[in-house]
C-alpha positions in Angstrom: -29.3 50.1 -89.0 -25.8 51.4 -88.9 -23.1 50.2 -86.4 -23.4 53.5 -84.4 -27.1 53.0 -83.8 -26.6 49.4 -82.8 -23.8 50.2 -80.4 -26.0 52.9 -78.8 -28.9 50.5 -78.3 -26.6 47.9 -76.8 -25.1 50.5 -74.4 -28.5 51.6 -73.2 -29.7 48.0 -72.7 -26.5 47.2 -70.8 -27.1 50.2 -68.5 -30.7 49.3 -67.9 -29.6 45.7 -67.1 -26.9 47.0 -64.7 -29.3 49.3 -62.8 -32.0 46.6 -62.7 -29.5 44.1 -61.2 -28.1 46.7 -58.8 -31.5 47.7 -57.5 -32.5 44.1 -57.0 -29.4 43.1 -55.1 -28.7 46.3 -53.1 -31.1 47.5 -50.3 -32.6 50.9 -50.8 -31.9 53.6 -48.3 -35.3 53.1 -46.8 -34.7 49.4 -46.5 -31.4 50.0 -44.7 -33.1 52.3 -42.2 -35.8 49.7 -41.6 -33.2 47.0 -41.0 -31.2 49.3 -38.7 -34.4 50.1 -36.7 -35.3 46.4 -36.4 -31.8 45.6 -35.0 -32.2 48.6 -32.7 -35.4 47.3 -31.3 -34.0 43.7 -31.0 -31.2 45.0 -28.8 -33.7 46.9 -26.6 -35.9 43.8 -26.3 -33.0 41.5 -25.5 -31.6 43.9 -22.9 -35.1 44.3 -21.2 -35.7 40.6 -20.8 -36.3 39.8 -17.2 -37.3 43.3 -16.1 -40.6 43.9 -14.3 -41.7 46.7 -16.7 -40.5 45.5 -20.1 -42.7 47.9 -22.2 -41.3 50.9 -20.3 -37.8 49.5 -20.6 -38.0 48.9 -24.4 -39.7 52.3 -25.1 -37.0 54.1 -23.1 -34.0 52.3 -24.6 -35.5 52.7 -28.1 -35.0 56.5 -27.8 -31.3 56.2 -27.3 -29.0 56.2 -30.4 -26.5 53.5 -31.4 -27.7 50.8 -29.0 -25.9 48.1 -31.0 -22.5 49.7 -30.2 -23.1 50.1 -26.4 -22.1 47.7 -23.6 -24.7 46.7 -21.0 -23.3 49.0 -18.3 -23.5 51.9 -20.8 -27.1 51.1 -21.6 -27.9 51.0 -17.9 -26.1 54.4 -17.5 -28.3 55.8 -20.2 -31.5 54.7 -18.4 -30.2 56.1 -15.1 -29.2 59.4 -16.8 -32.7 59.6 -18.2 -34.1 58.9 -14.7 -32.0 61.8 -13.2 -33.8 64.1 -15.6 -37.2 62.8 -14.5 -36.3 63.2 -10.8 -35.3 66.8 -11.5 -38.6 67.4 -13.3 -40.5 66.0 -10.2 -38.4 68.3 -8.0 -39.5 71.4 -9.9 -43.1 70.1 -9.9 -43.1 69.8 -6.1 -41.5 73.2 -5.7 -44.2 74.7 -7.9 -47.0 73.0 -6.0 -45.7 74.5 -2.7 -46.0 78.0 -4.3 -49.3 77.5 -6.2 -51.5 75.7 -3.7 -53.0 78.1 -1.3 -53.8 77.1 2.3 -51.5 74.0 2.1 -52.2 72.0 5.2 -49.1 71.4 7.5 -48.8 67.7 6.7 -48.7 68.3 3.0 -46.2 71.1 3.6 -43.9 68.7 5.5 -44.4 65.9 3.0 -43.4 68.2 0.1 -40.4 69.3 2.1 -39.4 65.7 2.6 -39.8 65.0 -1.1 -37.5 67.8 -2.1 -34.8 66.5 0.2 -35.3 63.0 -0.9 -35.1 64.0 -4.6 -31.8 65.6 -4.0 -30.5 62.5 -2.2 -31.9 60.4 -5.1 -30.0 62.3 -7.8 -26.8 62.1 -5.8 -27.2 58.3 -5.6 -28.0 58.0 -9.3 -25.0 60.1 -10.2 -22.8 57.8 -8.0 -24.4 54.9 -9.9 -23.3 56.3 -13.3 -19.8 56.9 -11.9 -19.5 53.2 -10.7 -20.9 51.9 -14.0 -18.2 53.8 -15.9 -15.4 51.7 -14.3 -13.6 49.3 -16.5 -14.5 46.3 -14.3 -17.3 45.7 -11.9 -16.2 43.5 -9.0 -18.4 42.0 -6.3 -18.1 45.0 -4.0 -19.0 47.5 -6.7 -21.9 45.3 -7.7 -23.1 45.4 -4.1 -22.6 49.2 -4.1 -24.7 49.6 -7.3 -27.5 47.5 -5.9 -27.5 49.6 -2.7 -27.5 52.9 -4.6 -30.3 52.0 -6.9 -32.4 50.4 -4.1 -31.9 53.4 -1.9 -32.9 55.8 -4.7 -36.1 53.8 -5.3 -36.9 53.7 -1.6 -36.6 57.5 -1.4 -39.5 57.8 -3.8 -41.8 55.6 -1.8 -40.8 57.5 1.4 -41.8 60.7 -0.3 -45.2 59.2 -1.1 -45.6 57.8 2.4 -45.5 61.3 3.7 -49.0 61.9 2.3 -50.5 58.7 3.7 -52.7 60.5 6.3 -53.3 63.7 4.3 -56.8 64.6 3.1 -55.4 66.8 0.4 -54.9 66.0 -3.3 -51.1 66.7 -3.6 -50.2 63.0 -3.7 -52.5 62.5 -6.7 -50.6 65.1 -8.6 -47.2 63.5 -8.2 -47.8 59.8 -7.7 -48.0 58.6 -11.3 -44.7 60.2 -12.3 -42.9 58.9 -9.2 -44.1 55.4 -9.8 -42.8 55.6 -13.4 -39.4 56.8 -12.1 -39.3 53.9 -9.6 -40.1 51.5 -12.4 -37.0 52.8 -14.3 -34.9 52.1 -11.2 -36.4 48.6 -10.9 -35.6 47.9 -14.6 -32.0 49.1 -14.0 -31.6 46.7 -11.1 -32.9 43.9 -13.2 -30.5 44.7 -16.0 -27.6 45.0 -13.5 -28.0 41.3 -12.7 -26.9 40.5 -16.2 -23.6 42.4 -15.8 -20.9 39.9 -15.2 -19.1 40.3 -11.9 -15.3 40.1 -11.7 -15.1 37.8 -8.6 -11.9 37.5 -6.6 -10.9 34.9 -4.0 -12.3 35.8 -0.6 -9.7 36.2 2.1 -10.2 34.7 5.5 -10.0 38.2 6.9 -13.1 39.2 4.9 -16.0 38.4 7.2 -18.3 40.3 4.9 -16.7 40.5 1.4 -18.7 43.5 0.4 -17.0 45.5 3.2 -13.5 44.4 2.4 -10.8 43.0 4.7 -10.8 43.3 8.4 -7.9 44.9 10.3 -7.6 44.9 14.1 -11.3 44.3 14.4 -12.4 47.0 12.0 -12.9 47.1 8.2 -9.5 48.1 6.6 -11.1 51.3 5.2 -11.5 52.7 8.7 -8.5 54.9 9.2 -6.0 54.4 12.1 -7.1 57.7 13.6 -10.7 56.7 13.5 -9.9 53.3 15.1 -8.2 55.1 17.9 -11.1 57.4 18.4 -13.6 54.4 18.5 -11.5 52.5 21.0 -10.4 55.3 23.3 -12.2 56.0 26.6 -14.0 59.3 27.1 -11.1 60.6 29.3 -8.6 59.9 26.5 -10.5 61.6 23.7 -10.0 65.2 22.6 -13.3 66.9 21.9 -14.0 69.8 19.6 -17.3 70.7 21.4 -19.0 69.5 24.6 -22.8 69.4 25.1 -23.9 69.2 28.8 -27.4 69.5 30.3 -26.0 71.0 33.4 -24.3 73.9 31.6 -20.7 72.7 32.1 -20.1 72.4 28.3 -20.2 74.7 25.3 -23.9 74.1 24.8 -26.9 72.5 26.6 -28.5 71.0 23.5 -27.1 68.9 20.6 -28.9 71.1 18.1 -27.0 74.1 19.2 -23.7 72.3 18.8 -24.6 71.1 15.3 -25.5 74.7 14.4 -21.8 75.7 14.8 -20.2 72.5 13.6 -18.3 73.0 10.3 -19.5 72.0 6.9 -17.4 69.8 4.5 -14.9 69.0 7.2 -11.8 67.1 6.0 -11.0 65.9 9.5 -13.1 64.2 12.2 -15.1 66.7 14.2 -15.8 65.2 17.6 -18.8 66.3 19.8 -19.0 65.0 23.4 -22.5 64.6 24.7 -22.3 64.3 28.4 -24.6 62.2 30.6 -28.2 63.3 30.6 -31.5 62.9 28.7 -31.8 65.2 25.7 -35.3 65.7 24.5 -34.8 66.8 20.9 -34.8 65.7 17.3 -31.3 65.8 15.9 -30.7 66.5 12.2 -27.3 66.3 10.6 -27.4 68.0 7.2 -25.5 66.5 4.2 -22.8 69.1 4.3 -21.7 68.2 7.8 -19.4 65.4 7.0 -16.9 63.7 9.3 -18.9 64.2 12.5 -18.6 62.0 15.5 -20.8 61.8 18.6 -19.3 60.5 21.8 -21.6 59.7 24.8 -20.9 58.7 28.3 -22.3 55.2 27.9 -25.5 53.2 27.4 -28.2 54.4 29.8 -26.2 57.6 30.6 -26.3 59.6 27.4 -29.9 59.3 26.0 -31.5 61.2 23.1 -35.3 61.1 22.9 -37.8 62.4 20.4 -41.6 62.4 20.4 -42.6 63.3 16.9 -45.1 60.9 15.4 -47.6 60.7 12.5 -50.6 61.1 14.8 -49.4 64.6 15.8 -49.0 65.6 12.1 -45.4 64.6 11.4 -44.3 62.5 8.5 -42.5 59.3 9.2 -39.4 60.7 7.5 -39.3 63.7 10.0 -40.1 61.6 13.1 -36.6 60.2 13.3 -34.9 61.0 16.6 -31.5 61.3 14.9 -31.5 62.0 11.2 -28.4 61.9 9.1 -28.7 63.1 5.5 -25.4 61.8 4.3 -22.4 59.6 4.9 -19.4 60.3 7.0 -20.9 60.2 10.5 -20.1 57.7 13.3 -21.4 57.5 16.8 -19.9 55.9 19.9 -21.0 55.3 23.5 -24.5 56.6 23.3 -28.0 55.1 23.4 -30.6 56.5 21.1 -34.3 56.0 21.6 -37.5 57.0 19.8 -40.6 57.6 21.9 -44.1 57.3 20.2 
């Protein structure tokens, strides 16, 4: 055997030894993927500890990429964002049922209308949740806000289902399973939120309720000076934009008529004076009518009464005497009653 042949054999043996050692000590691509998947699932399982619906929680988180690189608020945001998609799907499902089902009874019709409104409110609350979770720090007030938003969103779904409580139709059966699953996502998000550390600050003596902030002149500090003046002023000292009077001495004789011409998306406080009298109507303030203020003539003088009830075919949601769909409304000097 010449030197060239011997050298060739030694080279081949060295190469084989190198590859054998390399393959033994270095994980294959498949092994790396398996290890990454295991770590992925471990993060999901750890995050979902303490939730009421851990299987749903883990299976949902496992579908999101790069769990190991995300913070807990980011993981909750991912679940909430997924929930928004599910709520939108339920909205379209209910809209479709309204069109497809012939001879829909009045109660089911009203209940579906409630659900569509409630789904819109729910998605607004969930989007606000994602916005709050994106902040660099989560203090006590923001923590309370997040709990309120998620709890309110979850309550909306049960209010939707309650509308079908006395119905003999089958509409509820078609939507209940999905709505319960969505509510379980929200429940899991609330449980995960408890693990997010709060940045607590020293409570001031002026903070009677820390979640509302400091008090100033008997009002929370976020109440503007103009609003404080409006709330403290007597009827004679207040400038009104519209007047409602049963005796015809105002702009309108019913509150509903006044609301029909009240502006949408107002940037300033729009004040409606409701003069002394008993107003038999159900008042609904839509979401776009922000910054509204009702001023009455006093308890026992300005009275609003409604008589809608479940026995007569109304849903609980629609039986409210005064229903406000959104924030930005305040009332003063009036007594509101519900008659059943």
